[in-house]
Chimera marker file (.cmm) of the C-alpha trace (Angstrom):
<marker_set name="trace">
<marker id="1" x="81.798" y="67.943" z="122.203" r="1" g="1" b="0" radius="0.5"/>
<marker id="2" x="82.577" y="69.974" z="125.132" r="1" g="1" b="0" radius="0.5"/>
<marker id="3" x="84.667" y="73.063" z="125.152" r="1" g="1" b="0" radius="0.5"/>
<marker id="4" x="86.668" y="73.313" z="128.525" r="1" g="1" b="0" radius="0.5"/>
<marker id="5" x="86.883" y="76.559" z="130.385" r="1" g="1" b="0" radius="0.5"/>
<marker id="6" x="90.512" y="77.152" z="129.538" r="1" g="1" b="0" radius="0.5"/>
<marker id="7" x="89.922" y="76.553" z="125.685" r="1" g="1" b="0" radius="0.5"/>
<marker id="8" x="87.042" y="78.956" z="125.851" r="1" g="1" b="0" radius="0.5"/>
<marker id="9" x="89.235" y="81.539" z="127.625" r="1" g="1" b="0" radius="0.5"/>
<marker id="10" x="91.969" y="81.356" z="125.288" r="1" g="1" b="0" radius="0.5"/>
<marker id="11" x="89.475" y="81.703" z="122.443" r="1" g="1" b="0" radius="0.5"/>
<marker id="12" x="88.108" y="84.763" z="123.979" r="1" g="1" b="0" radius="0.5"/>
<marker id="13" x="91.526" y="86.237" z="124.721" r="1" g="1" b="0" radius="0.5"/>
<marker id="14" x="92.717" y="85.565" z="121.158" r="1" g="1" b="0" radius="0.5"/>
<marker id="15" x="89.375" y="87.100" z="119.769" r="1" g="1" b="0" radius="0.5"/>
<marker id="16" x="89.930" y="90.341" z="121.806" r="1" g="1" b="0" radius="0.5"/>
<marker id="17" x="93.628" y="90.604" z="120.701" r="1" g="1" b="0" radius="0.5"/>
<marker id="18" x="92.720" y="90.393" z="117.038" r="1" g="1" b="0" radius="0.5"/>
<marker id="19" x="89.750" y="92.987" z="117.298" r="1" g="1" b="0" radius="0.5"/>
<marker id="20" x="90.694" y="96.533" z="116.030" r="1" g="1" b="0" radius="0.5"/>
<marker id="21" x="90.852" y="99.043" z="118.884" r="1" g="1" b="0" radius="0.5"/>
<marker id="22" x="87.837" y="101.098" z="119.469" r="1" g="1" b="0" radius="0.5"/>
<marker id="23" x="88.285" y="104.907" z="118.493" r="1" g="1" b="0" radius="0.5"/>
<marker id="24" x="88.711" y="107.175" z="121.345" r="1" g="1" b="0" radius="0.5"/>
<marker id="25" x="85.542" y="109.368" z="122.251" r="1" g="1" b="0" radius="0.5"/>
<marker id="26" x="87.502" y="112.558" z="121.758" r="1" g="1" b="0" radius="0.5"/>
<marker id="27" x="88.458" y="112.050" z="118.246" r="1" g="1" b="0" radius="0.5"/>
<marker id="28" x="84.912" y="111.055" z="117.318" r="1" g="1" b="0" radius="0.5"/>
<marker id="29" x="83.726" y="114.405" z="118.857" r="1" g="1" b="0" radius="0.5"/>
<marker id="30" x="86.491" y="116.263" z="116.795" r="1" g="1" b="0" radius="0.5"/>
<marker id="31" x="85.303" y="114.533" z="113.632" r="1" g="1" b="0" radius="0.5"/>
<marker id="32" x="81.627" y="115.460" z="114.300" r="1" g="1" b="0" radius="0.5"/>
<marker id="33" x="82.766" y="119.081" z="114.628" r="1" g="1" b="0" radius="0.5"/>
<marker id="34" x="84.817" y="118.904" z="111.369" r="1" g="1" b="0" radius="0.5"/>
<marker id="35" x="81.939" y="117.309" z="109.552" r="1" g="1" b="0" radius="0.5"/>
<marker id="36" x="79.554" y="120.024" z="110.957" r="1" g="1" b="0" radius="0.5"/>
<marker id="37" x="81.941" y="122.684" z="109.631" r="1" g="1" b="0" radius="0.5"/>
<marker id="38" x="82.046" y="121.087" z="106.133" r="1" g="1" b="0" radius="0.5"/>
<marker id="39" x="78.157" y="121.168" z="105.955" r="1" g="1" b="0" radius="0.5"/>
<marker id="40" x="77.972" y="124.688" z="107.226" r="1" g="1" b="0" radius="0.5"/>
<marker id="41" x="80.488" y="125.823" z="104.730" r="1" g="1" b="0" radius="0.5"/>
<marker id="42" x="78.701" y="123.926" z="101.890" r="1" g="1" b="0" radius="0.5"/>
<marker id="43" x="75.583" y="125.950" z="102.893" r="1" g="1" b="0" radius="0.5"/>
<marker id="44" x="77.506" y="129.135" z="103.368" r="1" g="1" b="0" radius="0.5"/>
<marker id="45" x="79.012" y="128.590" z="99.750" r="1" g="1" b="0" radius="0.5"/>
<marker id="46" x="75.485" y="128.202" z="98.148" r="1" g="1" b="0" radius="0.5"/>
<marker id="47" x="74.113" y="131.303" z="100.217" r="1" g="1" b="0" radius="0.5"/>
<marker id="48" x="77.082" y="133.425" z="98.693" r="1" g="1" b="0" radius="0.5"/>
<marker id="49" x="76.866" y="131.852" z="95.277" r="1" g="1" b="0" radius="0.5"/>
<marker id="50" x="80.476" y="130.392" z="95.382" r="1" g="1" b="0" radius="0.5"/>
<marker id="51" x="80.210" y="127.604" z="92.993" r="1" g="1" b="0" radius="0.5"/>
<marker id="52" x="83.716" y="126.386" z="93.293" r="1" g="1" b="0" radius="0.5"/>
<marker id="53" x="83.593" y="126.155" z="96.922" r="1" g="1" b="0" radius="0.5"/>
<marker id="54" x="80.157" y="124.571" z="96.906" r="1" g="1" b="0" radius="0.5"/>
<marker id="55" x="81.027" y="121.843" z="94.433" r="1" g="1" b="0" radius="0.5"/>
<marker id="56" x="84.308" y="121.399" z="96.144" r="1" g="1" b="0" radius="0.5"/>
<marker id="57" x="82.514" y="119.801" z="99.141" r="1" g="1" b="0" radius="0.5"/>
<marker id="58" x="81.360" y="116.883" z="97.023" r="1" g="1" b="0" radius="0.5"/>
<marker id="59" x="83.155" y="113.662" z="96.469" r="1" g="1" b="0" radius="0.5"/>
<marker id="60" x="84.010" y="113.027" z="92.796" r="1" g="1" b="0" radius="0.5"/>
<marker id="61" x="81.152" y="110.302" z="92.690" r="1" g="1" b="0" radius="0.5"/>
<marker id="62" x="78.772" y="112.407" z="94.831" r="1" g="1" b="0" radius="0.5"/>
<marker id="63" x="75.007" y="112.479" z="94.327" r="1" g="1" b="0" radius="0.5"/>
<marker id="64" x="72.651" y="115.369" z="95.016" r="1" g="1" b="0" radius="0.5"/>
<marker id="65" x="68.849" y="114.091" z="95.446" r="1" g="1" b="0" radius="0.5"/>
<marker id="66" x="66.485" y="117.163" z="95.197" r="1" g="1" b="0" radius="0.5"/>
<marker id="67" x="63.069" y="117.718" z="96.264" r="1" g="1" b="0" radius="0.5"/>
<marker id="68" x="61.360" y="116.515" z="92.841" r="1" g="1" b="0" radius="0.5"/>
<marker id="69" x="61.246" y="112.775" z="92.366" r="1" g="1" b="0" radius="0.5"/>
<marker id="70" x="63.037" y="113.106" z="89.022" r="1" g="1" b="0" radius="0.5"/>
<marker id="71" x="66.063" y="115.012" z="90.733" r="1" g="1" b="0" radius="0.5"/>
<marker id="72" x="68.880" y="112.390" z="91.020" r="1" g="1" b="0" radius="0.5"/>
<marker id="73" x="71.986" y="114.087" z="89.957" r="1" g="1" b="0" radius="0.5"/>
<marker id="74" x="75.688" y="113.025" z="89.816" r="1" g="1" b="0" radius="0.5"/>
<marker id="75" x="77.955" y="116.034" z="90.522" r="1" g="1" b="0" radius="0.5"/>
<marker id="76" x="78.594" y="117.044" z="86.920" r="1" g="1" b="0" radius="0.5"/>
<marker id="77" x="74.867" y="117.024" z="85.896" r="1" g="1" b="0" radius="0.5"/>
<marker id="78" x="73.925" y="119.073" z="89.141" r="1" g="1" b="0" radius="0.5"/>
<marker id="79" x="76.789" y="121.417" z="88.334" r="1" g="1" b="0" radius="0.5"/>
<marker id="80" x="75.072" y="122.050" z="84.835" r="1" g="1" b="0" radius="0.5"/>
<marker id="81" x="71.626" y="122.584" z="86.437" r="1" g="1" b="0" radius="0.5"/>
<marker id="82" x="72.919" y="124.847" z="89.047" r="1" g="1" b="0" radius="0.5"/>
<marker id="83" x="75.449" y="126.879" z="87.135" r="1" g="1" b="0" radius="0.5"/>
<marker id="84" x="72.873" y="129.714" z="85.947" r="1" g="1" b="0" radius="0.5"/>
<marker id="85" x="71.848" y="130.286" z="89.635" r="1" g="1" b="0" radius="0.5"/>
<marker id="86" x="75.606" y="130.523" z="90.901" r="1" g="1" b="0" radius="0.5"/>
<marker id="87" x="76.357" y="132.795" z="87.555" r="1" g="1" b="0" radius="0.5"/>
<marker id="88" x="73.633" y="135.104" z="88.697" r="1" g="1" b="0" radius="0.5"/>
<marker id="89" x="74.780" y="135.398" z="92.234" r="1" g="1" b="0" radius="0.5"/>
<marker id="90" x="71.653" y="133.973" z="93.428" r="1" g="1" b="0" radius="0.5"/>
<marker id="91" x="71.882" y="130.307" z="94.501" r="1" g="1" b="0" radius="0.5"/>
<marker id="92" x="69.920" y="129.271" z="97.688" r="1" g="1" b="0" radius="0.5"/>
<marker id="93" x="70.070" y="129.800" z="101.392" r="1" g="1" b="0" radius="0.5"/>
<marker id="94" x="69.789" y="126.973" z="103.797" r="1" g="1" b="0" radius="0.5"/>
<marker id="95" x="70.615" y="127.312" z="107.583" r="1" g="1" b="0" radius="0.5"/>
<marker id="96" x="70.784" y="124.262" z="109.726" r="1" g="1" b="0" radius="0.5"/>
<marker id="97" x="68.641" y="124.548" z="113.011" r="1" g="1" b="0" radius="0.5"/>
<marker id="98" x="69.315" y="121.010" z="114.099" r="1" g="1" b="0" radius="0.5"/>
<marker id="99" x="71.705" y="118.474" z="113.199" r="1" g="1" b="0" radius="0.5"/>
<marker id="100" x="72.909" y="115.110" z="114.212" r="1" g="1" b="0" radius="0.5"/>
<marker id="101" x="76.012" y="113.533" z="112.861" r="1" g="1" b="0" radius="0.5"/>
<marker id="102" x="77.130" y="109.937" z="113.231" r="1" g="1" b="0" radius="0.5"/>
<marker id="103" x="80.590" y="108.601" z="112.432" r="1" g="1" b="0" radius="0.5"/>
<marker id="104" x="81.199" y="105.013" z="111.888" r="1" g="1" b="0" radius="0.5"/>
<marker id="105" x="83.549" y="102.974" z="113.995" r="1" g="1" b="0" radius="0.5"/>
<marker id="106" x="86.322" y="103.053" z="111.525" r="1" g="1" b="0" radius="0.5"/>
<marker id="107" x="86.141" y="106.902" z="111.122" r="1" g="1" b="0" radius="0.5"/>
<marker id="108" x="85.921" y="106.877" z="107.355" r="1" g="1" b="0" radius="0.5"/>
<marker id="109" x="82.105" y="107.137" z="106.790" r="1" g="1" b="0" radius="0.5"/>
<marker id="110" x="79.474" y="109.621" z="108.448" r="1" g="1" b="0" radius="0.5"/>
<marker id="111" x="76.070" y="110.264" z="107.973" r="1" g="1" b="0" radius="0.5"/>
<marker id="112" x="73.786" y="113.174" z="109.146" r="1" g="1" b="0" radius="0.5"/>
<marker id="113" x="70.259" y="114.671" z="109.232" r="1" g="1" b="0" radius="0.5"/>
<marker id="114" x="69.417" y="118.217" z="109.657" r="1" g="1" b="0" radius="0.5"/>
<marker id="115" x="66.378" y="120.545" z="109.901" r="1" g="1" b="0" radius="0.5"/>
<marker id="116" x="66.642" y="123.568" z="107.644" r="1" g="1" b="0" radius="0.5"/>
<marker id="117" x="65.339" y="126.973" z="107.694" r="1" g="1" b="0" radius="0.5"/>
<marker id="118" x="64.905" y="128.132" z="104.110" r="1" g="1" b="0" radius="0.5"/>
<marker id="119" x="63.509" y="131.339" z="102.696" r="1" g="1" b="0" radius="0.5"/>
<marker id="120" x="62.066" y="129.826" z="99.649" r="1" g="1" b="0" radius="0.5"/>
<marker id="121" x="61.183" y="126.293" z="100.540" r="1" g="1" b="0" radius="0.5"/>
<marker id="122" x="59.921" y="127.017" z="104.138" r="1" g="1" b="0" radius="0.5"/>
<marker id="123" x="60.906" y="124.214" z="106.588" r="1" g="1" b="0" radius="0.5"/>
<marker id="124" x="62.998" y="121.497" z="104.910" r="1" g="1" b="0" radius="0.5"/>
<marker id="125" x="65.410" y="118.464" z="105.829" r="1" g="1" b="0" radius="0.5"/>
<marker id="126" x="68.678" y="117.654" z="104.566" r="1" g="1" b="0" radius="0.5"/>
<marker id="127" x="70.370" y="114.447" z="105.131" r="1" g="1" b="0" radius="0.5"/>
<marker id="128" x="73.480" y="112.644" z="103.553" r="1" g="1" b="0" radius="0.5"/>
<marker id="129" x="76.452" y="110.704" z="103.709" r="1" g="1" b="0" radius="0.5"/>
<marker id="130" x="80.105" y="111.949" z="103.958" r="1" g="1" b="0" radius="0.5"/>
<marker id="131" x="83.301" y="109.946" z="103.044" r="1" g="1" b="0" radius="0.5"/>
<marker id="132" x="86.888" y="110.861" z="104.319" r="1" g="1" b="0" radius="0.5"/>
<marker id="133" x="89.206" y="111.403" z="101.456" r="1" g="1" b="0" radius="0.5"/>
<marker id="134" x="92.558" y="111.769" z="102.939" r="1" g="1" b="0" radius="0.5"/>
<marker id="135" x="92.262" y="114.387" z="105.755" r="1" g="1" b="0" radius="0.5"/>
<marker id="136" x="88.964" y="115.761" z="104.140" r="1" g="1" b="0" radius="0.5"/>
<marker id="137" x="85.335" y="114.955" z="104.440" r="1" g="1" b="0" radius="0.5"/>
<marker id="138" x="83.588" y="114.965" z="101.193" r="1" g="1" b="0" radius="0.5"/>
<marker id="139" x="79.685" y="114.644" z="100.533" r="1" g="1" b="0" radius="0.5"/>
<marker id="140" x="78.891" y="111.383" z="98.894" r="1" g="1" b="0" radius="0.5"/>
<marker id="141" x="75.214" y="112.143" z="99.000" r="1" g="1" b="0" radius="0.5"/>
<marker id="142" x="73.122" y="114.888" z="99.892" r="1" g="1" b="0" radius="0.5"/>
<marker id="143" x="69.184" y="114.717" z="100.115" r="1" g="1" b="0" radius="0.5"/>
<marker id="144" x="67.019" y="117.519" z="100.234" r="1" g="1" b="0" radius="0.5"/>
<marker id="145" x="63.493" y="117.082" z="101.322" r="1" g="1" b="0" radius="0.5"/>
<marker id="146" x="60.531" y="119.141" z="101.921" r="1" g="1" b="0" radius="0.5"/>
<marker id="147" x="58.823" y="118.315" z="105.184" r="1" g="1" b="0" radius="0.5"/>
<marker id="148" x="55.085" y="117.724" z="105.405" r="1" g="1" b="0" radius="0.5"/>
<marker id="149" x="52.899" y="118.002" z="108.481" r="1" g="1" b="0" radius="0.5"/>
<marker id="150" x="51.064" y="114.714" z="108.865" r="1" g="1" b="0" radius="0.5"/>
<marker id="151" x="47.667" y="116.422" z="109.102" r="1" g="1" b="0" radius="0.5"/>
<marker id="152" x="48.312" y="117.851" z="105.761" r="1" g="1" b="0" radius="0.5"/>
<marker id="153" x="49.686" y="114.753" z="103.956" r="1" g="1" b="0" radius="0.5"/>
<marker id="154" x="46.318" y="113.719" z="102.162" r="1" g="1" b="0" radius="0.5"/>
<marker id="155" x="45.988" y="117.317" z="100.670" r="1" g="1" b="0" radius="0.5"/>
<marker id="156" x="49.704" y="117.285" z="99.559" r="1" g="1" b="0" radius="0.5"/>
<marker id="157" x="49.445" y="113.694" z="98.118" r="1" g="1" b="0" radius="0.5"/>
<marker id="158" x="46.318" y="114.627" z="96.082" r="1" g="1" b="0" radius="0.5"/>
<marker id="159" x="48.144" y="117.866" z="94.866" r="1" g="1" b="0" radius="0.5"/>
<marker id="160" x="51.159" y="115.976" z="93.850" r="1" g="1" b="0" radius="0.5"/>
<marker id="161" x="49.057" y="113.354" z="91.899" r="1" g="1" b="0" radius="0.5"/>
<marker id="162" x="47.329" y="116.188" z="90.022" r="1" g="1" b="0" radius="0.5"/>
<marker id="163" x="44.019" y="115.613" z="91.865" r="1" g="1" b="0" radius="0.5"/>
<marker id="164" x="43.574" y="118.935" z="93.491" r="1" g="1" b="0" radius="0.5"/>
<marker id="165" x="40.062" y="119.782" z="92.096" r="1" g="1" b="0" radius="0.5"/>
<marker id="166" x="41.746" y="122.222" z="89.397" r="1" g="1" b="0" radius="0.5"/>
<marker id="167" x="41.930" y="119.853" z="86.601" r="1" g="1" b="0" radius="0.5"/>
<marker id="168" x="39.696" y="120.769" z="83.591" r="1" g="1" b="0" radius="0.5"/>
<marker id="169" x="39.080" y="124.459" z="84.838" r="1" g="1" b="0" radius="0.5"/>
<link id1="1" id2="2" r="1" g="1" b="0" radius="0.2"/>
<link id1="2" id2="3" r="1" g="1" b="0" radius="0.2"/>
<link id1="3" id2="4" r="1" g="1" b="0" radius="0.2"/>
<link id1="4" id2="5" r="1" g="1" b="0" radius="0.2"/>
<link id1="5" id2="6" r="1" g="1" b="0" radius="0.2"/>
<link id1="6" id2="7" r="1" g="1" b="0" radius="0.2"/>
<link id1="7" id2="8" r="1" g="1" b="0" radius="0.2"/>
<link id1="8" id2="9" r="1" g="1" b="0" radius="0.2"/>
<link id1="9" id2="10" r="1" g="1" b="0" radius="0.2"/>
<link id1="10" id2="11" r="1" g="1" b="0" radius="0.2"/>
<link id1="11" id2="12" r="1" g="1" b="0" radius="0.2"/>
<link id1="12" id2="13" r="1" g="1" b="0" radius="0.2"/>
<link id1="13" id2="14" r="1" g="1" b="0" radius="0.2"/>
<link id1="14" id2="15" r="1" g="1" b="0" radius="0.2"/>
<link id1="15" id2="16" r="1" g="1" b="0" radius="0.2"/>
<link id1="16" id2="17" r="1" g="1" b="0" radius="0.2"/>
<link id1="17" id2="18" r="1" g="1" b="0" radius="0.2"/>
<link id1="18" id2="19" r="1" g="1" b="0" radius="0.2"/>
<link id1="19" id2="20" r="1" g="1" b="0" radius="0.2"/>
<link id1="20" id2="21" r="1" g="1" b="0" radius="0.2"/>
<link id1="21" id2="22" r="1" g="1" b="0" radius="0.2"/>
<link id1="22" id2="23" r="1" g="1" b="0" radius="0.2"/>
<link id1="23" id2="24" r="1" g="1" b="0" radius="0.2"/>
<link id1="24" id2="25" r="1" g="1" b="0" radius="0.2"/>
<link id1="25" id2="26" r="1" g="1" b="0" radius="0.2"/>
<link id1="26" id2="27" r="1" g="1" b="0" radius="0.2"/>
<link id1="27" id2="28" r="1" g="1" b="0" radius="0.2"/>
<link id1="28" id2="29" r="1" g="1" b="0" radius="0.2"/>
<link id1="29" id2="30" r="1" g="1" b="0" radius="0.2"/>
<link id1="30" id2="31" r="1" g="1" b="0" radius="0.2"/>
<link id1="31" id2="32" r="1" g="1" b="0" radius="0.2"/>
<link id1="32" id2="33" r="1" g="1" b="0" radius="0.2"/>
<link id1="33" id2="34" r="1" g="1" b="0" radius="0.2"/>
<link id1="34" id2="35" r="1" g="1" b="0" radius="0.2"/>
<link id1="35" id2="36" r="1" g="1" b="0" radius="0.2"/>
<link id1="36" id2="37" r="1" g="1" b="0" radius="0.2"/>
<link id1="37" id2="38" r="1" g="1" b="0" radius="0.2"/>
<link id1="38" id2="39" r="1" g="1" b="0" radius="0.2"/>
<link id1="39" id2="40" r="1" g="1" b="0" radius="0.2"/>
<link id1="40" id2="41" r="1" g="1" b="0" radius="0.2"/>
<link id1="41" id2="42" r="1" g="1" b="0" radius="0.2"/>
<link id1="42" id2="43" r="1" g="1" b="0" radius="0.2"/>
<link id1="43" id2="44" r="1" g="1" b="0" radius="0.2"/>
<link id1="44" id2="45" r="1" g="1" b="0" radius="0.2"/>
<link id1="45" id2="46" r="1" g="1" b="0" radius="0.2"/>
<link id1="46" id2="47" r="1" g="1" b="0" radius="0.2"/>
<link id1="47" id2="48" r="1" g="1" b="0" radius="0.2"/>
<link id1="48" id2="49" r="1" g="1" b="0" radius="0.2"/>
<link id1="49" id2="50" r="1" g="1" b="0" radius="0.2"/>
<link id1="50" id2="51" r="1" g="1" b="0" radius="0.2"/>
<link id1="51" id2="52" r="1" g="1" b="0" radius="0.2"/>
<link id1="52" id2="53" r="1" g="1" b="0" radius="0.2"/>
<link id1="53" id2="54" r="1" g="1" b="0" radius="0.2"/>
<link id1="54" id2="55" r="1" g="1" b="0" radius="0.2"/>
<link id1="55" id2="56" r="1" g="1" b="0" radius="0.2"/>
<link id1="56" id2="57" r="1" g="1" b="0" radius="0.2"/>
<link id1="57" id2="58" r="1" g="1" b="0" radius="0.2"/>
<link id1="58" id2="59" r="1" g="1" b="0" radius="0.2"/>
<link id1="59" id2="60" r="1" g="1" b="0" radius="0.2"/>
<link id1="60" id2="61" r="1" g="1" b="0" radius="0.2"/>
<link id1="61" id2="62" r="1" g="1" b="0" radius="0.2"/>
<link id1="62" id2="63" r="1" g="1" b="0" radius="0.2"/>
<link id1="63" id2="64" r="1" g="1" b="0" radius="0.2"/>
<link id1="64" id2="65" r="1" g="1" b="0" radius="0.2"/>
<link id1="65" id2="66" r="1" g="1" b="0" radius="0.2"/>
<link id1="66" id2="67" r="1" g="1" b="0" radius="0.2"/>
<link id1="67" id2="68" r="1" g="1" b="0" radius="0.2"/>
<link id1="68" id2="69" r="1" g="1" b="0" radius="0.2"/>
<link id1="69" id2="70" r="1" g="1" b="0" radius="0.2"/>
<link id1="70" id2="71" r="1" g="1" b="0" radius="0.2"/>
<link id1="71" id2="72" r="1" g="1" b="0" radius="0.2"/>
<link id1="72" id2="73" r="1" g="1" b="0" radius="0.2"/>
<link id1="73" id2="74" r="1" g="1" b="0" radius="0.2"/>
<link id1="74" id2="75" r="1" g="1" b="0" radius="0.2"/>
<link id1="75" id2="76" r="1" g="1" b="0" radius="0.2"/>
<link id1="76" id2="77" r="1" g="1" b="0" radius="0.2"/>
<link id1="77" id2="78" r="1" g="1" b="0" radius="0.2"/>
<link id1="78" id2="79" r="1" g="1" b="0" radius="0.2"/>
<link id1="79" id2="80" r="1" g="1" b="0" radius="0.2"/>
<link id1="80" id2="81" r="1" g="1" b="0" radius="0.2"/>
<link id1="81" id2="82" r="1" g="1" b="0" radius="0.2"/>
<link id1="82" id2="83" r="1" g="1" b="0" radius="0.2"/>
<link id1="83" id2="84" r="1" g="1" b="0" radius="0.2"/>
<link id1="84" id2="85" r="1" g="1" b="0" radius="0.2"/>
<link id1="85" id2="86" r="1" g="1" b="0" radius="0.2"/>
<link id1="86" id2="87" r="1" g="1" b="0" radius="0.2"/>
<link id1="87" id2="88" r="1" g="1" b="0" radius="0.2"/>
<link id1="88" id2="89" r="1" g="1" b="0" radius="0.2"/>
<link id1="89" id2="90" r="1" g="1" b="0" radius="0.2"/>
<link id1="90" id2="91" r="1" g="1" b="0" radius="0.2"/>
<link id1="91" id2="92" r="1" g="1" b="0" radius="0.2"/>
<link id1="92" id2="93" r="1" g="1" b="0" radius="0.2"/>
<link id1="93" id2="94" r="1" g="1" b="0" radius="0.2"/>
<link id1="94" id2="95" r="1" g="1" b="0" radius="0.2"/>
<link id1="95" id2="96" r="1" g="1" b="0" radius="0.2"/>
<link id1="96" id2="97" r="1" g="1" b="0" radius="0.2"/>
<link id1="97" id2="98" r="1" g="1" b="0" radius="0.2"/>
<link id1="98" id2="99" r="1" g="1" b="0" radius="0.2"/>
<link id1="99" id2="100" r="1" g="1" b="0" radius="0.2"/>
<link id1="100" id2="101" r="1" g="1" b="0" radius="0.2"/>
<link id1="101" id2="102" r="1" g="1" b="0" radius="0.2"/>
<link id1="102" id2="103" r="1" g="1" b="0" radius="0.2"/>
<link id1="103" id2="104" r="1" g="1" b="0" radius="0.2"/>
<link id1="104" id2="105" r="1" g="1" b="0" radius="0.2"/>
<link id1="105" id2="106" r="1" g="1" b="0" radius="0.2"/>
<link id1="106" id2="107" r="1" g="1" b="0" radius="0.2"/>
<link id1="107" id2="108" r="1" g="1" b="0" radius="0.2"/>
<link id1="108" id2="109" r="1" g="1" b="0" radius="0.2"/>
<link id1="109" id2="110" r="1" g="1" b="0" radius="0.2"/>
<link id1="110" id2="111" r="1" g="1" b="0" radius="0.2"/>
<link id1="111" id2="112" r="1" g="1" b="0" radius="0.2"/>
<link id1="112" id2="113" r="1" g="1" b="0" radius="0.2"/>
<link id1="113" id2="114" r="1" g="1" b="0" radius="0.2"/>
<link id1="114" id2="115" r="1" g="1" b="0" radius="0.2"/>
<link id1="115" id2="116" r="1" g="1" b="0" radius="0.2"/>
<link id1="116" id2="117" r="1" g="1" b="0" radius="0.2"/>
<link id1="117" id2="118" r="1" g="1" b="0" radius="0.2"/>
<link id1="118" id2="119" r="1" g="1" b="0" radius="0.2"/>
<link id1="119" id2="120" r="1" g="1" b="0" radius="0.2"/>
<link id1="120" id2="121" r="1" g="1" b="0" radius="0.2"/>
<link id1="121" id2="122" r="1" g="1" b="0" radius="0.2"/>
<link id1="122" id2="123" r="1" g="1" b="0" radius="0.2"/>
<link id1="123" id2="124" r="1" g="1" b="0" radius="0.2"/>
<link id1="124" id2="125" r="1" g="1" b="0" radius="0.2"/>
<link id1="125" id2="126" r="1" g="1" b="0" radius="0.2"/>
<link id1="126" id2="127" r="1" g="1" b="0" radius="0.2"/>
<link id1="127" id2="128" r="1" g="1" b="0" radius="0.2"/>
<link id1="128" id2="129" r="1" g="1" b="0" radius="0.2"/>
<link id1="129" id2="130" r="1" g="1" b="0" radius="0.2"/>
<link id1="130" id2="131" r="1" g="1" b="0" radius="0.2"/>
<link id1="131" id2="132" r="1" g="1" b="0" radius="0.2"/>
<link id1="132" id2="133" r="1" g="1" b="0" radius="0.2"/>
<link id1="133" id2="134" r="1" g="1" b="0" radius="0.2"/>
<link id1="134" id2="135" r="1" g="1" b="0" radius="0.2"/>
<link id1="135" id2="136" r="1" g="1" b="0" radius="0.2"/>
<link id1="136" id2="137" r="1" g="1" b="0" radius="0.2"/>
<link id1="137" id2="138" r="1" g="1" b="0" radius="0.2"/>
<link id1="138" id2="139" r="1" g="1" b="0" radius="0.2"/>
<link id1="139" id2="140" r="1" g="1" b="0" radius="0.2"/>
<link id1="140" id2="141" r="1" g="1" b="0" radius="0.2"/>
<link id1="141" id2="142" r="1" g="1" b="0" radius="0.2"/>
<link id1="142" id2="143" r="1" g="1" b="0" radius="0.2"/>
<link id1="143" id2="144" r="1" g="1" b="0" radius="0.2"/>
<link id1="144" id2="145" r="1" g="1" b="0" radius="0.2"/>
<link id1="145" id2="146" r="1" g="1" b="0" radius="0.2"/>
<link id1="146" id2="147" r="1" g="1" b="0" radius="0.2"/>
<link id1="147" id2="148" r="1" g="1" b="0" radius="0.2"/>
<link id1="148" id2="149" r="1" g="1" b="0" radius="0.2"/>
<link id1="149" id2="150" r="1" g="1" b="0" radius="0.2"/>
<link id1="150" id2="151" r="1" g="1" b="0" radius="0.2"/>
<link id1="151" id2="152" r="1" g="1" b="0" radius="0.2"/>
<link id1="152" id2="153" r="1" g="1" b="0" radius="0.2"/>
<link id1="153" id2="154" r="1" g="1" b="0" radius="0.2"/>
<link id1="154" id2="155" r="1" g="1" b="0" radius="0.2"/>
<link id1="155" id2="156" r="1" g="1" b="0" radius="0.2"/>
<link id1="156" id2="157" r="1" g="1" b="0" radius="0.2"/>
<link id1="157" id2="158" r="1" g="1" b="0" radius="0.2"/>
<link id1="158" id2="159" r="1" g="1" b="0" radius="0.2"/>
<link id1="159" id2="160" r="1" g="1" b="0" radius="0.2"/>
<link id1="160" id2="161" r="1" g="1" b="0" radius="0.2"/>
<link id1="161" id2="162" r="1" g="1" b="0" radius="0.2"/>
<link id1="162" id2="163" r="1" g="1" b="0" radius="0.2"/>
<link id1="163" id2="164" r="1" g="1" b="0" radius="0.2"/>
<link id1="164" id2="165" r="1" g="1" b="0" radius="0.2"/>
<link id1="165" id2="166" r="1" g="1" b="0" radius="0.2"/>
<link id1="166" id2="167" r="1" g="1" b="0" radius="0.2"/>
<link id1="167" id2="168" r="1" g="1" b="0" radius="0.2"/>
<link id1="168" id2="169" r="1" g="1" b="0" radius="0.2"/>
</marker_set>
């Protein structure tokens, strides 16, 4: 079966006419700035031990992934774990020193990764997903990771497996 040039052209025009418009570049840049402000305020709330503000940045079904393999918390469980730290007015301090934010074409989901300066963990990385709820961006997932230089990976792997030469001493 052969498709004529006219039929192909009509199909292409119909396809373009039905496609959703691409978002303009300026609103995407504005969304990235709004998202960066949310993440910065999230970190600031922890540094100032402001529990309501910190947890207010999570979506209701949000998840926090900590540095330990067992640390996968929904918001309610994470808040129970974190509450004693906030109550003592000593939570944690993370400062982003590099961040990349990507917004999906529909403008309702974004993801990011950031390098963090932290006084207690040393160099770390945060990454996550945000969802737009009404006019607000909420953290759907935040993943905190400790970075390991490649040349030190074998030693860290052995230590994590309990094979650091200290067993039985």
